All heavy atoms as an XYZ file, in Angstrom:
982
protein
N       0.825     -1.191      0.000
C       0.000      0.000      0.000
C       0.867      1.252      0.000
O       0.577      2.197     -0.715
C      -0.939     -0.038      1.213
C      -1.865      1.120      1.293
S      -3.048      1.018     -0.063
C      -4.112      2.323      0.372
N       1.929      1.237      0.823
C       2.817      2.395      0.877
C       3.507      2.616     -0.462
O       3.710      3.752     -0.878
C       3.865      2.216      1.979
C       3.323      2.367      3.378
C       4.418      2.236      4.396
C       3.852      2.333      5.802
N       4.893      2.213      6.829
N       3.879      1.526     -1.135
C       4.531      1.638     -2.440
C       3.591      2.266     -3.462
O       4.008      3.092     -4.264
C       5.016      0.271     -2.928
C       6.209     -0.256     -2.167
C       6.655     -1.573     -2.716
C       7.828     -2.116     -1.914
N       8.320     -3.388     -2.438
N       2.339      1.899     -3.431
C       1.355      2.458     -4.362
C       1.176      3.950     -4.078
O       1.160      4.769     -4.999
C       0.009      1.708     -4.270
C       0.176      0.280     -4.794
C      -1.077      2.439     -5.054
C      -1.024     -0.597     -4.580
N       1.050      4.292     -2.806
C       0.897      5.696     -2.442
C       2.112      6.507     -2.890
O       1.976      7.606     -3.441
C       0.694      5.840     -0.929
C       0.565      7.258     -0.485
C      -0.597      7.983     -0.739
C       1.615      7.894      0.159
C      -0.715      9.305     -0.350
C       1.508      9.218      0.556
C       0.343      9.928      0.304
N       3.304      5.968     -2.674
C       4.533      6.638     -3.073
C       4.591      6.801     -4.594
O       4.957      7.863     -5.096
C       5.752      5.861     -2.573
C       7.119      6.468     -2.866
C       7.255      7.854     -2.229
C       8.218      5.560     -2.361
N       4.208      5.785     -5.322
C       4.197      5.842     -6.782
C       3.226      6.910     -7.279
O       3.552      7.706     -8.163
C       3.833      4.473     -7.369
C       3.815      4.378     -8.889
C       5.199      4.662     -9.453
C       3.333      3.007     -9.316
N       2.037      6.969     -6.694
C       1.049      7.982     -7.069
C       1.570      9.378     -6.737
O       1.460     10.303     -7.548
C      -0.308      7.721     -6.371
C      -1.259      8.882     -6.554
C      -0.932      6.438     -6.895
N       2.165      9.531     -5.584
C       2.705     10.831     -5.181
C       3.813     11.285     -6.126
O       3.849     12.450     -6.539
C       3.225     10.770     -3.751
N       4.687     10.364     -6.501
C       5.770     10.712     -7.428
C       5.218     11.080     -8.800
O       5.704     12.012     -9.438
C       6.765      9.561     -7.544
C       7.632      9.402     -6.312
S       8.814      8.050     -6.445
C       9.810      8.594     -7.802
N       4.198     10.377     -9.242
C       3.570     10.682    -10.529
C       2.968     12.082    -10.505
O       3.117     12.845    -11.465
C       2.485      9.633    -10.863
O       3.086      8.340    -10.877
C       1.845      9.918    -12.201
N       2.310     12.444     -9.419
C       1.716     13.778     -9.283
C       2.802     14.845     -9.306
O       2.666     15.868     -9.981
C       0.869     13.873     -7.998
C       0.484     15.309     -7.700
C      -0.365     12.994     -8.113
N       3.901     14.596     -8.605
C       5.007     15.563     -8.573
C       5.600     15.727     -9.963
O       5.840     16.855    -10.421
C       6.085     15.137     -7.558
C       7.357     15.951     -7.723
C       5.553     15.264     -6.142
N       5.837     14.642    -10.661
C       6.400     14.709    -12.018
C       5.446     15.442    -12.948
O       5.855     16.298    -13.727
C       6.747     13.297    -12.550
C       7.948     12.752    -11.773
C       7.035     13.331    -14.050
C       8.247     11.293    -12.027
N       4.156     15.146    -12.867
C       3.160     15.825    -13.699
C       3.149     17.320    -13.397
O       3.108     18.152    -14.300
C       1.771     15.232    -13.484
C       0.705     15.927    -14.278
C       0.610     15.741    -15.652
C      -0.185     16.781    -13.657
C      -0.360     16.393    -16.393
C      -1.166     17.436    -14.381
C      -1.260     17.246    -15.759
N       3.221     17.664    -12.120
C       3.228     19.079    -11.728
C       4.480     19.775    -12.263
O       4.409     20.913    -12.726
C       3.148     19.217    -10.213
N       5.615     19.085    -12.212
C       6.857     19.646    -12.760
C       6.717     19.895    -14.260
O       7.095     20.938    -14.761
C       8.037     18.694    -12.508
C       8.476     18.603    -11.091
C       9.346     19.764    -10.668
O      10.037     20.371    -11.458
N       9.278     20.100     -9.399
N       6.150     18.922    -14.981
C       5.969     19.068    -16.427
C       5.050     20.237    -16.738
O       5.316     21.021    -17.644
C       5.428     17.777    -17.038
C       6.442     16.664    -17.119
C       5.874     15.388    -17.699
O       4.807     15.425    -18.339
O       6.519     14.343    -17.511
N       3.979     20.349    -15.970
C       3.030     21.442    -16.177
C       3.695     22.788    -15.889
O       3.504     23.757    -16.619
C       1.803     21.235    -15.281
C       0.665     22.156    -15.587
C      -0.558     21.776    -14.790
C      -1.703     22.728    -15.121
N      -2.911     22.398    -14.381
N       4.500     22.841    -14.828
C       5.214     24.068    -14.478
C       6.197     24.452    -15.582
O       6.271     25.617    -15.965
C       5.964     23.902    -13.142
O       5.025     23.613    -12.119
C       6.744     25.143    -12.782
N       6.934     23.494    -16.086
C       7.899     23.774    -17.148
C       7.173     24.256    -18.404
O       7.592     25.236    -19.018
C       8.782     22.543    -17.442
C       9.761     22.348    -16.290
C       9.531     22.713    -18.752
C      10.618     21.127    -16.401
N       6.096     23.604    -18.768
C       5.344     24.006    -19.954
C       4.813     25.428    -19.801
O       4.956     26.255    -20.708
C       4.176     23.027    -20.213
O       4.719     21.711    -20.383
C       3.393     23.413    -21.447
N       4.244     25.739    -18.653
C       3.717     27.085    -18.412
C       4.842     28.115    -18.390
O       4.714     29.212    -18.950
C       2.936     27.116    -17.101
N       5.945     27.764    -17.773
C       7.082     28.677    -17.674
C       7.682     28.944    -19.051
O       8.001     30.092    -19.387
C       8.157     28.108    -16.728
O       7.555     27.849    -15.463
C       9.308     29.068    -16.553
N       7.821     27.916    -19.845
C       8.361     28.107    -21.196
C       7.386     28.922    -22.052
O       7.804     29.705    -22.901
C       8.665     26.767    -21.860
C       9.840     26.037    -21.231
S      11.398     26.970    -21.264
C      11.536     27.467    -19.557
N       6.103     28.779    -21.806
C       5.109     29.609    -22.498
C       5.287     31.079    -22.152
O       5.214     31.957    -23.023
N       5.549     31.360    -20.869
C       5.823     32.735    -20.450
C       7.103     33.263    -21.092
O       7.173     34.412    -21.524
C       5.957     32.823    -18.926
C       4.685     32.765    -18.107
C       5.023     32.685    -16.619
C       3.825     33.989    -18.382
N       8.111     32.406    -21.142
C       9.380     32.806    -21.752
C       9.161     33.148    -23.226
O       9.660     34.163    -23.712
C      10.405     31.685    -21.591
C      11.807     32.086    -21.922
S      12.536     33.290    -20.789
C      12.862     32.267    -19.381
N       8.413     32.320    -23.905
C       8.116     32.568    -25.318
C       7.357     33.885    -25.497
O       7.675     34.682    -26.392
C       7.293     31.417    -25.893
C       6.922     31.597    -27.348
C       6.008     30.511    -27.874
O       5.551     29.658    -27.086
O       5.726     30.529    -29.090
N       6.375     34.126    -24.638
C       5.623     35.387    -24.697
C       6.547     36.588    -24.489
O       6.438     37.600    -25.186
C       4.506     35.412    -23.645
C       3.370     34.461    -23.939
O       3.273     33.972    -25.091
O       2.580     34.196    -23.009
N       7.450     36.467    -23.525
C       8.385     37.552    -23.253
C       9.306     37.820    -24.426
O       9.527     38.975    -24.809
N       9.842     36.748    -25.016
C      10.711     36.897    -26.179
C       9.973     37.564    -27.336
O      10.513     38.467    -27.989
C      11.250     35.535    -26.626
C      12.312     34.901    -25.747
C      12.522     33.443    -26.131
C      13.622     35.671    -25.848
N       8.750     37.131    -27.570
C       7.944     37.704    -28.659
C       7.638     39.177    -28.401
O       7.662     39.996    -29.325
C       6.657     36.910    -28.828
N       7.373     39.523    -27.153
C       7.072     40.913    -26.805
C       8.301     41.800    -27.001
O       8.192     42.917    -27.516
C       6.538     41.012    -25.363
O       5.383     40.179    -25.240
C       6.164     42.434    -25.007
N       9.477     41.289    -26.611
C      10.715     42.050    -26.823
C      10.952     42.245    -28.320
O      11.242     43.352    -28.781
C      11.930     41.360    -26.160
C      13.248     42.009    -26.608
C      11.813     41.414    -24.651
N      10.800     41.176    -29.071
C      11.027     41.275    -30.519
C      10.054     42.278    -31.144
O      10.452     43.107    -31.962
C      10.872     39.912    -31.176
C      11.244     39.930    -32.637
C      11.312     38.537    -33.234
O      11.160     37.540    -32.542
N      11.527     38.474    -34.521
N       8.810     42.229    -30.739
C       7.820     43.183    -31.229
C       8.221     44.608    -30.848
O       8.082     45.539    -31.640
C       6.443     42.840    -30.652
C       5.332     43.736    -31.117
C       4.013     43.320    -30.478
C       2.931     44.333    -30.773
N       1.694     44.023    -30.043
N       8.725     44.777    -29.642
C       9.183     46.085    -29.188
C      10.299     46.632    -30.059
O      10.310     47.826    -30.392
N      11.235     45.761    -30.433
C      12.309     46.196    -31.332
C      11.756     46.566    -32.707
O      12.110     47.591    -33.274
C      13.372     45.102    -31.505
C      14.346     44.985    -30.373
C      14.573     43.762    -29.761
C      15.074     46.089    -29.920
C      15.498     43.643    -28.724
C      15.989     45.979    -28.884
C      16.205     44.746    -28.284
N      10.890     45.719    -33.227
C      10.383     45.936    -34.586
C       9.498     47.173    -34.707
O       9.487     47.828    -35.750
C       9.619     44.697    -35.059
C      10.475     43.433    -35.232
C       9.595     42.234    -35.560
C      11.529     43.633    -36.309
N       8.768     47.481    -33.645
C       7.839     48.621    -33.697
C       8.305     49.811    -32.853
O       7.532     50.736    -32.609
C       6.444     48.176    -33.250
C       5.830     47.204    -34.223
C       5.808     45.843    -33.952
C       5.307     47.651    -35.440
C       5.263     44.941    -34.852
C       4.758     46.752    -36.341
C       4.745     45.401    -36.052
O       4.209     44.516    -36.951
N       9.579     49.783    -32.431
C      10.146     50.890    -31.650
C       9.283     51.233    -30.442
O       8.990     52.389    -30.172
C      10.339     52.136    -32.525
C      11.173     51.853    -33.748
O      12.136     51.111    -33.675
N      10.796     52.431    -34.862
N       8.883     50.202    -29.702
C       7.989     50.390    -28.568
C       8.742     50.056    -27.275
O       8.939     48.882    -26.936
C       6.748     49.517    -28.732
C       5.696     49.800    -27.694
O       6.003     50.052    -26.534
N       4.446     49.732    -28.107
N       9.147     51.089    -26.589
C       9.933     50.953    -25.362
C       9.197     50.141    -24.290
O       9.787     49.283    -23.634
C      10.277     52.357    -24.830
C      11.211     52.348    -23.671
N      12.581     52.267    -23.826
C      10.985     52.413    -22.339
C      13.148     52.289    -22.640
N      12.206     52.375    -21.712
N       7.904     50.392    -24.128
C       7.159     49.692    -23.079
C       7.027     48.194    -23.380
O       7.049     47.377    -22.461
C       5.783     50.326    -22.850
O       4.995     50.238    -24.001
N       6.912     47.817    -24.663
C       6.894     46.393    -25.012
C       8.229     45.741    -24.666
O       8.265     44.604    -24.186
C       6.611     46.187    -26.504
C       5.136     46.213    -26.850
O       4.293     46.202    -25.921
O       4.812     46.245    -28.052
N       9.314     46.462    -24.911
C      10.636     45.921    -24.585
C      10.750     45.631    -23.092
O      11.143     44.524    -22.700
C      11.731     46.902    -25.015
C      11.923     47.073    -26.522
C      12.799     48.284    -26.811
C      12.520     45.817    -27.124
N      10.382     46.595    -22.276
C      10.469     46.422    -20.817
C       9.523     45.325    -20.347
O       9.907     44.445    -19.556
C      10.161     47.755    -20.085
C      11.233     48.799    -20.398
C      10.020     47.540    -18.579
C      12.615     48.456    -19.894
N       8.288     45.341    -20.841
C       7.308     44.333    -20.436
C       7.781     42.923    -20.811
O       7.652     41.974    -20.032
C       5.940     44.633    -21.052
C       4.835     43.760    -20.476
C       3.430     44.158    -20.923
N       3.215     43.854    -22.329
C       3.082     44.782    -23.300
N       3.122     46.050    -23.016
N       2.892     44.412    -24.549
N       8.360     42.779    -22.002
C       8.864     41.475    -22.430
C       9.992     40.967    -21.552
O      10.024     39.803    -21.169
N      10.917     41.852    -21.213
C      12.036     41.471    -20.337
C      11.512     41.071    -18.960
O      11.938     40.060    -18.395
C      13.080     42.602    -20.222
C      14.120     42.266    -19.154
C      13.757     42.845    -21.554
N      10.573     41.834    -18.438
C      10.024     41.506    -17.115
C       9.286     40.173    -17.127
O       9.361     39.413    -16.160
C       9.126     42.643    -16.638
C       9.937     43.872    -16.254
C       9.103     45.105    -15.919
O       7.877     45.096    -16.163
O       9.698     46.074    -15.413
N       8.623     39.863    -18.226
C       7.958     38.560    -18.359
C       9.000     37.443    -18.331
O       8.835     36.433    -17.642
C       7.133     38.489    -19.651
O       6.140     39.506    -19.626
C       6.473     37.130    -19.824
N      10.097     37.637    -19.067
C      11.157     36.624    -19.086
C      11.835     36.499    -17.725
O      12.165     35.381    -17.303
C      12.190     36.947    -20.160
C      11.684     36.696    -21.564
S      12.984     36.859    -22.810
C      13.170     38.628    -22.862
N      12.025     37.613    -17.038
C      12.623     37.554    -15.698
C      11.735     36.747    -14.753
O      12.232     35.924    -13.975
C      12.836     38.958    -15.143
C      13.974     39.711    -15.783
C      14.083     41.153    -15.319
O      13.057     41.787    -15.010
O      15.220     41.652    -15.272
N      10.435     36.965    -14.831
C       9.498     36.212    -13.980
C       9.540     34.724    -14.301
O       9.581     33.888    -13.399
C       8.076     36.735    -14.174
O       7.979     38.062    -13.754
N       9.531     34.400    -15.588
C       9.568     32.997    -16.003
C      10.874     32.337    -15.573
O      10.876     31.205    -15.082
C       9.391     32.892    -17.515
N      11.976     33.045    -15.729
C      13.272     32.490    -15.345
C      13.354     32.263    -13.839
O      13.935     31.283    -13.388
C      14.408     33.409    -15.822
C      15.752     32.732    -15.743
O      15.927     31.619    -16.200
N      16.716     33.413    -15.150
N      12.748     33.158    -13.076
C      12.731     32.991    -11.610
C      11.939     31.741    -11.219
O      12.323     31.015    -10.297
C      12.140     34.231    -10.948
N      10.843     31.487    -11.919
C      10.054     30.275    -11.661
C      10.883     29.048    -12.022
O      10.973     28.090    -11.261
C       8.739     30.287    -12.471
C       7.820     31.397    -11.993
C       8.036     28.919    -12.390
C       6.648     31.681    -12.924
N      11.502     29.088    -13.201
C      12.264     27.938    -13.675
C      13.438     27.612    -12.761
O      13.828     26.449    -12.641
C      12.765     28.178    -15.109
C      13.337     26.946    -15.737
C      12.520     25.902    -16.126
C      14.700     26.812    -15.909
C      13.040     24.743    -16.683
C      15.242     25.669    -16.462
C      14.408     24.635    -16.856
N      13.972     28.610    -12.080
C      15.099     28.383    -11.165
C      14.729     27.408    -10.050
O      15.599     26.761     -9.475
C      15.570     29.706    -10.573
N      13.438     27.272     -9.760
C      12.983     26.394     -8.678
C      12.471     25.044     -9.175
O      12.015     24.231     -8.375
C      11.894     27.095     -7.868
C      12.383     28.368     -7.240
N      13.311     28.388     -6.217
C      12.107     29.659     -7.516
C      13.567     29.630     -5.889
N      12.853     30.432     -6.658
N      12.532     24.808    -10.471
C      12.099     23.528    -11.031
C      13.236     22.521    -10.891
O      14.397     22.836    -11.170
C      11.699     23.689    -12.520
C      11.458     22.340    -13.168
C      10.476     24.572    -12.642
N      12.905     21.334    -10.457
C      13.896     20.265    -10.316
C      14.077     19.587    -11.676
O      13.344     18.667    -12.026
C      13.438     19.257     -9.264
C      14.442     18.153     -9.065
O      15.536     18.165     -9.614
N      14.061     17.167     -8.275
N      15.059     20.054    -12.445
C      15.255     19.519    -13.793
C      15.809     18.101    -13.788
O      15.768     17.428    -14.812
C      16.153     20.440    -14.655
C      15.484     21.756    -14.929
C      17.509     20.625    -14.034
N      16.281     17.643    -12.648
C      16.790     16.263    -12.599
C      15.669     15.258    -12.823
O      15.928     14.094    -13.113
C      17.507     15.992    -11.279
O      16.612     16.076    -10.195
N      14.412     15.713    -12.729
C      13.276     14.855    -13.050
C      13.297     14.474    -14.533
O      12.884     13.388    -14.905
C      11.949     15.596    -12.745
O      11.975     16.020    -11.391
C      10.746     14.717    -12.981
N      13.824     15.380    -15.354
C      13.823     15.169    -16.801
C      15.202     14.845    -17.351
O      15.324     14.276    -18.414
C      13.311     16.436    -17.509
C      11.979     16.866    -16.981
C      11.883     17.884    -16.041
C      10.827     16.245    -17.403
C      10.658     18.271    -15.543
C       9.596     16.626    -16.900
C       9.507     17.639    -15.974
N      16.228     15.255    -16.628
C      17.602     15.042    -17.072
C      18.270     14.118    -16.058
O      18.384     14.447    -14.888
C      18.385     16.368    -17.125
C      17.683     17.383    -18.018
C      19.800     16.127    -17.610
C      18.288     18.765    -17.929
N      18.732     12.994    -16.516
C      19.327     12.013    -15.606
C      20.828     12.224    -15.422
O      21.415     11.723    -14.488
C      19.064     10.594    -16.122
C      17.587     10.283    -16.268
C      16.828     10.520    -14.988
C      15.338     10.303    -15.176
N      14.531     10.883    -14.130
N      21.449     12.986    -16.300
C      22.887     13.224    -16.231
C      23.158     14.416    -15.313
O      22.757     15.535    -15.597
C      23.404     13.503    -17.649
C      24.896     13.720    -17.698
O      25.477     14.312    -16.803
N      25.508     13.236    -18.758
N      23.844     14.189    -14.193
C      24.107     15.248    -13.215
C      24.889     16.418    -13.801
O      24.696     17.561    -13.409
C      24.855     14.693    -12.002
C      23.941     13.872    -11.117
O      22.739     14.061    -11.117
N      24.524     12.952    -10.382
N      25.782     16.144    -14.733
C      26.545     17.214    -15.373
C      25.609     18.140    -16.138
O      25.741     19.361    -16.075
C      27.601     16.621    -16.331
O      28.424     15.715    -15.601
C      28.452     17.707    -16.942
N      24.660     17.565    -16.850
C      23.704     18.370    -17.610
C      22.791     19.171    -16.689
O      22.410     20.280    -17.014
C      22.872     17.488    -18.538
C      23.658     16.931    -19.702
C      22.781     16.116    -20.626
C      23.559     15.619    -21.814
N      22.699     14.864    -22.743
N      22.453     18.625    -15.550
C      21.639     19.358    -14.569
C      22.388     20.605    -14.133
O      21.819     21.704    -14.088
C      21.284     18.473    -13.350
C      20.667     19.298    -12.239
C      20.342     17.347    -13.768
N      23.662     20.466    -13.827
C      24.460     21.627    -13.413
C      24.576     22.641    -14.540
O      24.516     23.841    -14.304
C      25.852     21.194    -12.933
C      26.669     22.339    -12.369
C      25.970     23.052    -11.211
O      25.491     22.419    -10.276
N      25.895     24.365    -11.280
N      24.734     22.176    -15.761
C      24.836     23.083    -16.907
C      23.551     23.892    -17.045
O      23.597     25.108    -17.286
C      25.162     22.313    -18.211
C      25.034     23.210    -19.429
C      26.560     21.721    -18.134
N      22.388     23.261    -16.868
C      21.133     24.014    -16.977
C      21.018     25.048    -15.858
O      20.483     26.135    -16.079
C      19.894     23.096    -16.970
O      19.850     22.353    -15.758
C      19.879     22.160    -18.161
N      21.532     24.718    -14.681
C      21.537     25.705    -13.588
C      22.438     26.889    -13.939
O      22.101     28.037    -13.661
C      21.989     25.050    -12.280
C      20.970     24.098    -11.710
C      21.456     23.448    -10.436
C      20.434     22.455     -9.918
N      20.867     21.820     -8.667
N      23.573     26.606    -14.562
C      24.481     27.671    -14.984
C      23.822     28.548    -16.055
O      23.950     29.770    -16.026
C      25.790     27.099    -15.519
C      26.591     26.390    -14.451
O      26.352     26.537    -13.258
N      27.553     25.588    -14.883
N      23.142     27.914    -16.990
C      22.453     28.656    -18.047
C      21.381     29.547    -17.426
O      21.218     30.708    -17.823
C      21.856     27.701    -19.100
C      22.980     27.019    -19.892
C      20.918     28.458    -20.051
C      22.510     25.865    -20.758
N      20.661     29.020    -16.446
C      19.631     29.802    -15.764
C      20.238     31.053    -15.129
O      19.688     32.151    -15.224
C      18.933     28.932    -14.722
C      17.827     29.652    -14.002
O      18.056     30.200    -12.920
N      16.650     29.661    -14.581
N      21.393     30.898    -14.495
C      22.081     32.041    -13.875
C      22.563     33.028    -14.942
O      22.436     34.246    -14.767
C      23.253     31.556    -13.035
N      23.112     32.495    -16.046
C      23.550     33.369    -17.140
C      22.368     34.143    -17.715
O      22.490     35.339    -18.004
C      24.199     32.566    -18.265
C      25.536     31.988    -17.877
O      26.173     32.440    -16.934
N      25.960     30.970    -18.604
N      21.252     33.466    -17.867
C      20.060     34.112    -18.413
C      19.621     35.259    -17.507
O      19.290     36.350    -17.986
C      18.930     33.096    -18.598
C      17.623     33.631    -19.169
C      17.836     34.301    -20.518
C      16.603     32.507    -19.284
N      19.656     35.026    -16.215
C      19.294     36.080    -15.262
C      20.186     37.305    -15.465
O      19.702     38.441    -15.525
C      19.419     35.543    -13.837
C      19.040     36.535    -12.764
C      19.170     35.919    -11.376
C      18.824     36.933    -10.300
N      18.966     36.357     -8.961
N      21.486     37.067    -15.591
C      22.437     38.166    -15.796
C      22.214     38.860    -17.138
O      22.240     40.089    -17.225
C      23.875     37.660    -15.710
C      24.258     37.184    -14.315
O      23.574     37.564    -13.333
O      25.239     36.424    -14.214
N      22.002     38.081    -18.186
C      21.799     38.665    -19.517
C      20.502     39.474    -19.584
O      20.443     40.504    -20.268
C      21.825     37.580    -20.588
C      23.180     36.982    -20.790
N      23.370     35.666    -21.127
C      24.428     37.520    -20.683
C      24.668     35.419    -21.225
N      25.325     36.534    -20.952
N      19.480     39.033    -18.870
C      18.231     39.796    -18.836
C      18.424     41.129    -18.113
O      17.853     42.149    -18.520
C      17.116     38.982    -18.171
C      16.561     37.843    -19.023
C      15.674     36.919    -18.184
C      15.799     38.384    -20.220
N      19.242     41.132    -17.060
C      19.537     42.389    -16.356
C      20.228     43.380    -17.289
O      19.896     44.566    -17.309
C      20.431     42.131    -15.135
C      19.719     41.577    -13.946
C      20.692     41.417    -12.784
C      20.014     40.753    -11.613
N      20.935     40.558    -10.484
N      21.194     42.885    -18.048
C      21.918     43.752    -18.982
C      20.970     44.247    -20.072
O      20.989     45.435    -20.433
C      23.130     43.028    -19.598
C      23.783     43.860    -20.691
C      24.143     42.670    -18.515
N      20.130     43.366    -20.586
C      19.164     43.751    -21.610
C      18.246     44.861    -21.096
O      18.029     45.870    -21.770
C      18.345     42.532    -22.051
C      17.209     42.775    -23.041
C      17.711     43.439    -24.321
C      16.492     41.463    -23.355
N      17.751     44.679    -19.889
C      16.859     45.681    -19.298
C      17.588     47.012    -19.096
O      17.033     48.083    -19.371
C      16.314     45.158    -17.966
C      15.159     45.943    -17.412
C      14.637     45.218    -16.171
C      13.297     45.697    -15.737
N      12.809     44.953    -14.570
N      18.826     46.933    -18.645
C      19.625     48.142    -18.440
C      19.834     48.872    -19.773
O      19.694     50.101    -19.841
C      20.978     47.775    -17.814
C      21.890     48.931    -17.551
C      23.214     48.448    -16.961
C      24.204     49.588    -16.883
N      25.527     49.110    -16.493
N      20.177     48.125    -20.823
C      20.368     48.724    -22.150
C      19.090     49.388    -22.652
O      19.133     50.489    -23.204
C      20.813     47.663    -23.167
C      22.240     47.181    -22.952
O      23.014     47.872    -22.250
O      22.580     46.120    -23.502
N      17.964     48.728    -22.444
C      16.689     49.284    -22.898
C      16.363     50.560    -22.133
O      15.979     51.571    -22.733
C      15.562     48.244    -22.755
C      15.775     47.095    -23.741
C      14.188     48.895    -22.979
C      14.910     45.877    -23.472
N      16.518     50.505    -20.818
C      16.215     51.701    -20.012
C      17.117     52.876    -20.382
O      16.694     54.026    -20.327
C      16.310     51.381    -18.524
C      15.145     50.554    -18.036
C      15.180     50.357    -16.547
C      13.912     49.636    -16.105
N      13.823     49.536    -14.654
N      18.367     52.577    -20.775
C      19.302     53.620    -21.184
C      19.087     54.025    -22.652
O      19.806     54.886    -23.158
C      20.733     53.147    -20.978
N      18.125     53.380    -23.297
C      17.804     53.628    -24.713
C      18.999     53.352    -25.626
O      19.184     53.991    -26.654
C      17.259     55.031    -24.911
C      15.952     55.239    -24.167
C      15.327     56.572    -24.435
C      14.013     56.646    -23.651
N      13.267     57.844    -23.925
N      19.786     52.349    -25.235
C      20.902     51.872    -26.051
C      20.402     50.655    -26.825
O      20.734     49.517    -26.515
C      22.096     51.510    -25.172
C      22.701     52.678    -24.436
C      23.872     52.219    -23.576
C      24.494     53.387    -22.859
N      25.606     52.945    -21.995
N      19.594     50.918    -27.823
C      18.880     49.839    -28.505
C      19.807     48.927    -29.312
O      19.547     47.728    -29.419
C      17.759     50.412    -29.360
C      16.732     51.149    -28.518
C      16.519     52.512    -28.666
C      16.003     50.473    -27.542
C      15.587     53.181    -27.872
C      15.076     51.131    -26.746
C      14.877     52.490    -26.916
O      13.969     53.151    -26.130
N      20.877     49.463    -29.859
C      21.812     48.609    -30.585
C      22.480     47.632    -29.622
O      22.590     46.437    -29.911
C      22.864     49.457    -31.334
O      22.178     50.332    -32.235
C      23.823     48.590    -32.104
N      22.898     48.128    -28.473
C      23.474     47.245    -27.442
C      22.432     46.256    -26.937
O      22.752     45.100    -26.641
C      23.995     48.067    -26.261
O      25.036     48.913    -26.662
N      21.195     46.719    -26.862
C      20.113     45.849    -26.393
C      19.905     44.667    -27.338
O      19.593     43.565    -26.887
C      18.821     46.640    -26.230
N      20.102     44.888    -28.634
C      19.933     43.765    -29.565
C      21.023     42.711    -29.358
O      20.772     41.522    -29.508
C      19.913     44.227    -31.039
O      21.153     44.860    -31.364
C      18.748     45.156    -31.316
N      22.218     43.174    -28.984
C      23.303     42.231    -28.682
C      22.952     41.447    -27.413
O      23.134     40.228    -27.358
C      24.651     42.976    -28.529
C      25.747     42.040    -28.045
C      25.051     43.637    -29.839
N      22.417     42.147    -26.423
C      21.988     41.484    -25.182
C      20.858     40.492    -25.461
O      20.823     39.396    -24.888
C      21.529     42.524    -24.156
O      22.583     43.390    -23.838
N      19.934     40.886    -26.333
C      18.823     40.002    -26.711
C      19.363     38.728    -27.368
O      18.880     37.633    -27.097
C      17.868     40.742    -27.651
C      16.687     39.937    -28.103
C      15.639     39.655    -27.232
C      16.596     39.476    -29.406
C      14.536     38.927    -27.649
C      15.494     38.754    -29.831
C      14.471     38.477    -28.956
O      13.384     37.759    -29.373
N      20.386     38.870    -28.192
C      20.992     37.697    -28.840
C      21.597     36.757    -27.785
O      21.508     35.529    -27.922
C      22.052     38.131    -29.843
N      22.177     37.315    -26.728
C      22.735     36.483    -25.650
C      21.619     35.744    -24.911
O      21.785     34.580    -24.532
C      23.558     37.332    -24.685
C      24.856     37.820    -25.300
C      25.641     38.677    -24.341
C      26.918     39.168    -25.001
N      27.698     40.030    -24.112
N      20.492     36.418    -24.723
C      19.334     35.781    -24.088
C      18.869     34.603    -24.957
O      18.641     33.500    -24.460
C      18.192     36.798    -23.866
C      16.886     36.103    -23.509
C      18.582     37.796    -22.780
N      18.747     34.846    -26.253
C      18.329     33.775    -27.167
C      19.337     32.624    -27.157
O      18.954     31.452    -27.198
C      18.177     34.314    -28.594
C      16.953     35.165    -28.809
S      15.418     34.237    -28.609
C      15.584     32.992    -29.867
N      20.611     32.954    -27.086
C      21.648     31.926    -27.031
C      21.502     31.066    -25.779
O      21.658     29.839    -25.834
C      23.032     32.577    -27.068
O      24.039     31.601    -27.001
N      21.172     31.710    -24.648
C      20.925     30.955    -23.417
C      19.764     29.985    -23.603
O      19.838     28.825    -23.196
C      20.624     31.887    -22.244
C      21.816     32.723    -21.814
O      22.971     32.284    -22.025
O      21.590     33.825    -21.274
N      18.701     30.474    -24.217
C      17.519     29.634    -24.444
C      17.880     28.423    -25.310
O      17.538     27.286    -24.977
C      16.405     30.438    -25.113
S      15.724     31.760    -24.087
N      18.568     28.678    -26.410
C      18.934     27.596    -27.330
C      19.903     26.616    -26.661
O      19.785     25.400    -26.846
C      19.548     28.165    -28.631
C      18.524     29.041    -29.366
C      20.063     27.050    -29.534
C      17.221     28.357    -29.708
N      20.824     27.127    -25.862
C      21.763     26.243    -25.153
C      21.021     25.280    -24.233
O      21.322     24.088    -24.188
C      22.757     27.066    -24.329
O      23.561     27.846    -25.164
N      20.040     25.803    -23.513
C      19.269     24.958    -22.609
C      18.437     23.942    -23.390
O      18.385     22.768    -23.044
C      18.382     25.820    -21.715
S      17.717     24.916    -20.301
N      17.808     24.400    -24.463
C      16.999     23.491    -25.277
C      17.859     22.388    -25.885
O      17.403     21.251    -26.039
C      16.282     24.263    -26.386
C      15.163     25.105    -25.879
N      14.202     25.641    -26.694
C      14.840     25.510    -24.632
C      13.357     26.345    -25.984
N      13.714     26.285    -24.715
N      19.090     22.723    -26.230
C      20.000     21.722    -26.774
C      20.210     20.594    -25.776
O      20.223     19.418    -26.141
C      21.351     22.375    -27.139
O      21.112     23.400    -28.111
C      22.326     21.368    -27.704
N      20.323     20.959    -24.517
C      20.537     19.945    -23.475
C      19.234     19.204    -23.168
O      19.198     17.978    -23.160
C      21.098     20.602    -22.194
C      22.497     21.111    -22.470
C      21.072     19.633    -21.021
C      23.031     22.025    -21.415
N      18.188     19.954    -22.891
C      16.916     19.361    -22.466
C      16.315     18.495    -23.572
O      15.846     17.390    -23.328
C      15.903     20.449    -22.053
C      16.437     21.273    -20.897
C      14.542     19.856    -21.739
C      16.253     20.708    -19.539
N      16.300     19.013    -24.777
C      15.634     18.332    -25.887
C      16.568     17.449    -26.701
O      16.131     16.746    -27.603
C      14.989     19.364    -26.813
C      13.907     20.164    -26.129
C      13.349     21.202    -27.048
N      12.287     21.959    -26.392
C      11.736     23.037    -26.902
N      12.139     23.479    -28.083
N      10.783     23.667    -26.262
N      17.860     17.542    -26.416
C      18.822     16.711    -27.132
C      18.984     17.101    -28.591
O      19.144     16.243    -29.449
N      18.958     18.372    -28.886
C      19.097     18.832    -30.283
C      20.420     18.430    -30.839
O      21.436     18.442    -30.309
C      18.972     20.345    -30.356
C      17.560     20.845    -30.302
C      16.440     20.152    -29.990
C      17.137     22.185    -30.552
N      15.349     20.962    -30.030
C      15.741     22.230    -30.373
C      17.789     23.348    -30.898
C      15.003     23.388    -30.536
C      17.054     24.486    -31.058
C      15.677     24.497    -30.883
């Protein structure tokens, strides 16, 4: 009976983790799209709103136990490092936008995208 209860509990936790990751990645995608729209339409508020959306999503993702999906401990640490890099790159992006250094902001945006792709390469096995 205890084994069944434990199995059900673990299944619920794994499902909740998957749902959290899916929702968090959806927020990240929304933030990226909002930033890109801000660049394309010269909309400062879209740029800031997009970065803040990504910062919120990244903060949520920092608390997700990725070892549920990644069995290699080295890869788990790499995703944690990417998460920290993303946090730093988002700060720089926001700073560039607030300073109206839009050319520098595009370079920062590219670093953010690179962080995303690096993580996806590990998680999805690209």
